[in-house]
N, C-alpha and C positions, 0 to 999 in steps of 0.2 A: 715497484719501487719508485719514489718521486725523485726527479730530478730537480736540478737548481732552476732551469727554465720551466719546470710544471710547480713548482713550491716557492716562496717565497718566506725568508725569515725576518720580520721586521723589528729591530732592538734598538735602544738608544745606547750611548756610552755608559750608563749605568748598570753595572752587573749585580746580580742578586749575591748576598755574601754567603749564603748557604749552597750556593751551585744549583744546577739543576735536580729535579726529584727523579729519585730513581724510576724507572719505566716498569711499568707490570711486566710479570713473567711470561712466559710465551703459554706454559698452561692456563693462566687467568684469560689471556687475550683468545686464547682456543676455546674456551667455556664461552667467552663474549659472543663469539662468533655462532657457536651452535645455539645460544641463545636467540639470536636475529635470524638465525634460519630457520628455527622454531617459528617465530612470528610471522615472517613471508610465507612458511608452507601454510599457517593456519588462518591467516586473515588475507582475504581479498577485497576488502572493503575501504578505502583511502582513509576515511575518519575514523577508523579503529585500528589500522597498521601504523598510521603514521606517528601517532602518540606514544606508542607501544615501544617502536623503535626508538625514538628519542628517550623516552625512559631508560629503556635498557642501556643506551649507551652512558648516560649520565651516571646511571647506579655503578655501571662498572667501571667506568675511567676514572682513576683517582683524580686527574686533573680539573674533571669538569664539574662544575656546581650548579649552572643552569644552559640552557640552549633553546634555541630556535630552528623550525624545519619551515622554509619559507620554498613555493611552488608558484612557476611563473604561469601567469594566466595569458596564452598568446593572444587572444581577441585584444584584451587592453593592454598589452606590453607592459606588465605591471608584475612585480612580486608581491604575495600574499601570503599571510602568516596561517600554516595549516594547524602546526604543534607548537606548543612552547612549554616549556617547565621552568620555573623560579620567577617568572614573570604572570600579570594579569593576562591571561590568553583572550578574555572577551575585549579587554583594551585592545591589545596586539592586533586583533583581527582586523581592525579598523584602518591600521597603517597599508600606504601603498607606495612602493619603493620602485621607482626606475631603474633600470640597469645601469651600473655607474654610479648608484647613490649610496654611502655608506659602507660598510664591509663587506654584507650580503650582496650588494648589487654590484662592488667592483670584483667581487670574484666571479659571479656570474657572466657579468662583460667580459673579463679577460680569460674566463674558464681555467684559471689559475687557482691552487690550493694558496693559502695566506696563512702565516703565523705572526700573532701579534703579541711580543713577549712581555710587554710594559704598560701602565696606563696611558704613559703619553703617546704610545704609537698607536694604541687602541683609539685613544680620543680624537689623535689626528684622521684615523681613517674614517670616524664617523663625523667629522669637521661638516662634510657638504651636504647634511640630512637637510631637506628642505623646514621649515619652520613647521607647518603641520603635521608632518611626521615627525618632527621632534618633540612637540607637545604630546603626541598621542604614545610617543616612546616613554616622556616621564612620566605620563599616567600610569602607563604599564609597569613600570618599574618602580611604583611607589613603595618606600621601605625597602629598596633593594639598592646596594651601594652598584657603584658603576662599575666595569668589568674590568679587572687588572689585568688580563691576560686573554688572549682568544685565538682559536683557530676556526678557518672558514673552508669549506670544500664546496665546489661547484658539483651539482648533480648532473653528469653528462652520461647519454646512452646514444649510439650509434650518432655521435655528432649534434645529437639534438640535447639541448640544454634544458632540465626538466626543472631545477630549483638550485637551492642554494642549504647546505646544513651549517649550522654555527654554532660552537661550545664554548662556554665562557666559564673561567676562574673570576670567583669574587673577592677571594681572600689573599692571594697571594701571587705577586709578579712573578712572571719566569716559570710559570706552572707548566706549561705545555712546551713539548720540546719536538726536534723535526723527526725523531722516532715515533712521537704521537702520529704524526702527518703521514708515517709510512704506514702505519696502522691501520690510520682511518680512511686512506683511500682504496683499497679493494672494499670496503664497507659502503662509502659513497659511490661505487659503482655498482656496486649490489641492490643500493637502495634506488639508483637512477634506474635501474634495470626493472625492478620490481613494482617501483609507480607508475612508469609508464606501461608496463603491461595490464596493471591494474585499470589504468586510464583507458587502455583499448579495448580491455575487455568490459568496461562500462560504457563506453561509447557503442561498441557493438550490441549490446545488451539495450540500449536505448535505441539503437535503429532498429533492432527485430522487435522491440515494444511498440515502436512507432507502424512498423509495417504490419504486425498484427491488428494493432488500434486500426488502421484503414481498412484492412482485410474485414474485421469484423462489423466496420460500419458499413462498409459496400454490403455485406453479407445482412445487415439489418433491414436497411434500405431497399435493399431488393425483397427481403421478405415482408415487410412494411406496405411495399406496392403491389405484391400480391395479393396481399390481405386485403387491402382496400380496394383493388380492381375487382376482385371476385363479387361482392356484394355489389359494388356500384353499376357491374355489366349487366346483373340481373335487373338491378331498380330501371335502369337506362333501357333494356330489352323490353320489358312489360310496359314501362310507362309511354313508350313509342308506338307499341302495338294497341295501346287504350287510346292513343292520339290519332291513329290513323282513319283518315275519314273515307277510305274507299274500306274498310273492315268495320262489320257489325260481329258484336260480343253479346251472348246472352246474359242476363244478370248473375248466373252462377258464376261465367268465366270472369265477368269484370271483379267480382267479389274476390276470387282465387288467385287473380292478379294485383289485386291491390293486398290482398292478405299476404301473398309473397313479396310484392314492394315494402309492407310494413315488417317484415322479419327481418328483411335485408336491411331497414334501416336500422332496427335494432342492432344486428351485429356489428355494423358500422359506429352506431352509439357506444357500445362496449368496446371496441378498437381503440375509439378515442379516448375513451374515459381511462382505459389502462396507462396509454401512452401520458395522460396529464397527470394520472395519481404519480407514475414514477418519477416524471420530472419535478413533481412536488416534493416526493420523496428525498430525491438527489440532490434537491434544493436545501435540503433541513427544515424543510417547512410542515414535516408531519405534527399535527398537535392532536392531543388524546383528550376528550372530553369525559373523564371520568366519574364514573357514579358506580351505586350498587347493582349487581346485575344479576339475573339467573339466565345461566346458560341454556339449562335445557329449555328455557321458554324460547329463546333466540334460536336455537337449534330446530324446535316444532315451527315456527315461524319461516325460517328459510327453506326447509322441507316441504311445506306447505306450498311455497311458491313455486318450486319446480317439479312439484307432482303434476300442477296444472299445465307445467310446459312440457316436459316429457311423457308421453304416454305409454312408451314401452317398458318404462321401468316401474319396480314396485320401491316405495321407501318406506323404511321402517325406524321409526326413533326409540332409541333404548337409552334411558337413564334411570339413576338408580331412585327411590322414592323422596332420598333425603338428601338435596344436592348443595353444597353451601352457596352462599351468596359471595360474589368476587367483586373486586372493584377494575372496573374495566369501562371501556368506550363501546357501548352497544351498537354502535355504527358502524364501528371498525369493525367488532368482532363479528358482527353480521356479515362485512365484505370479507372476510377471511371464509366464513363458512361457505357464502355464494362461490367463491373461487374452488372451494375444495369439491362442492358440489357439483360446478360446474365441469371440473376436470373428470370426476368419477363418470359424470352422462357423457362426454366426448370420447374418453376410452372405454367405453362399453357400449357400443353403438346397435349391439345386439338385444339391448334391453339388460333385464335380468334384476337381481336384488341389490338394493344402495341401502346401507345401513349405517345411519347416525349414532355413535354410541356415547356413552357419558362414563366417567370412571372416577371416583373419588381417591385419591392418595392423600398422604399425611398433609402437605402444604400446598397441593395442587390439584385442579381440576383437569383432567384429559378428557379430550373430545376428539374422535375418530371419525371419518367417513371412508366405509368399505365399499369396494364395487366388485364385480364380477366379470371384469372386463379382460384386456388383452395382457394386462402385465405390463413390467418394465423389466429390462435387462440389467443385471447387476452394475454394470459399467456406467449405466445411465444413471443409478438412483442418486450417487454424488453431485451430480450437474442438474438436478431437477430443478433447484430452488435458485438457479445461476441466471441474469437476464438474458432474454431473447432463446434461451437454449429450447429445442421442440424434438419432441420424442417422434420420430417417423412411424405412423401406423403399421404394424405388422400385417393388416389386411390391404395394404395401396391405397389406403383412404386418405384423402387431404382432412385434416382437422383443423378448422379454423381458429386463429388466436395470433397472440403476438408474443407468447413465450414471458409475459410480464405478469400473469396471475399471481403466480407461485411467489415470485420473487417479492411482491406486494405484501403476499399475506405473511410471508416469513418476517417480513420488516414491522410489519403491526404485532405479529405475537412477540416479537424479539422486545418492542417498544413496550410490551406489557410486563416484561420480564420474564416470558415464557419461552418455549422452544418448540420446534417444527421440524418432525421428519416423515420419510415415507418407507414403507414396507411392501415388497412386492414380490411375484413370482411369476414367470411369463406364462401366460395361460390361465393364472388364477386368479387373476384380480391384484389390485391394488388398495392401500390403506395408508391414509395420511391422515396424521395425528398433528396435534399442537396442545399444550398447556398454558392455564392461567393460572397463576399463583392466588392463594389467598391467606388471610390472616387467620391464626386460630380464634379471635374475636368474631370472625365472619361464619363460623362454623355451622352455627345454629341456623337452621333455613327459615327463611320466612314464612308467613302464615300461606301466600300463596302457592309456595311449594307445597307443603303440606296439603293441601286442597286438592293439588294434582294426583 
C-alpha cells in the first residue's frame, strides 16, 4: 500500500467533469500480474525483457497510452531509455537525464511515486529539462500529443535505485488515479528486482567469460611456447654441436645433423604459417581466387607430396572417372587437403593406409581422407574444429602442432559454401570429409578428367 509520504498526487484547481475513470477489476489486474510473471520467468535478457514488460503494462492498463522505462547508469550518473512505446525509440535512446531532471529524474532522486493528473502539472514537472534533452524529446515525440496525465514510479530494490517507470495518457486529463499507483507499486518492485537480478547475472557471466578467456589465453600461450621450444631446442643443440671446435664429425653425421635441423625448421615454418593464417582469417582478410578446378587433380598432387614425406604410410587416391569441374580457389583447397593429410599422418604414427576418396553427389563433390590410426573419442569429435583444441595421443606420444590446421580448413571450406566433418572410432581410424558445391552447368568434366 502506498502512503501519502510514498506517493504524491499533483492536481490543479480544475477537475474533470466526468470524474475519475473506473479502475480495472481485480480479475483483470490479476491477469496482468500473471502476464508479467510469465515474462519475467521466460526472459533473462534485458533487451528482450524490458520492452515486453512495458508493452504488457500499456496494453492492459486502461489509462496508459504510452510509456518509457529508464535505467540508471551508475558509472555516468544518468538515466537512459531502455524501452519506449508511443515514441521514437531510436531518438529517445539519445536522451541523458540527470537525477532530479524532468518527471523521471525527480522520481528517481526522491524515491517517491508521483501522479500528475493534469497537463499543467505534467508540463511543470518537465519544465527543468535541459535544452539538449528537450530537443531530443521533441524529436522522439514527433506527431505525438503532449501527455495529459502521467504516473512515475522509481524502481528500487534493496535500497538500490535501478531506474524509473513512466506511464502516460495522451487523450484525457485525470486518467490515472491513486488506485493505479497502488496497483503499480508492487509491479514496480517486481520489475526492479528482476532487472537487478538480470544485471547481476549478466555481470557474473561477463566475469566468467573474462576468466575463461584469460585461462584459454594462458593455455594457448603455454601450448605455443612448448610447440616452438621443441624444434628450437633441436636446432640449437645440433647447430651448437656442429660449431664445436673440439669435436669432429664425419660427413655422414654432419649430414644427419643438418637434415634434422632442416626438418625442425620446416616444423617451425608450419607453426608460424598456421598462426599467420589464423590471424588473417580472424581479421576477415581471407580472399578466394576462384577458378575452374578439378578436385581429383588437386588430391593427386597433395597426396604425391605426402608420399615422399612419410615412408611409413601407403597412400591411395580413389576418385570416380567423371568428376565435375568446381569453382574454387585451388591454392586454398590444396591447403585443406594438406591439413587433412597432415592430420592423418600425425594420428596414425604406426603407418598404414591413407585413402583420399572422392564422391560425386547431386550438387557437390565430397572429398574424404581416411586413416587407420588411433581414432577419436566421441566426446572430442564436436570440438575437433575448435581453435587450439588438441587431442592427446592415446599412446602417450606428443603430436606437434598448434591446433589451428582443422579450424583453418573449416573456414576455407565454409567460404566455398561447403561443409566439413569428422567420423571416427577409437582404435579404428578417422575419416575427415569436406564438400565443394558445383552448379549443374559444370557437371560435364573437362577433357583432362576424361583422359585421366
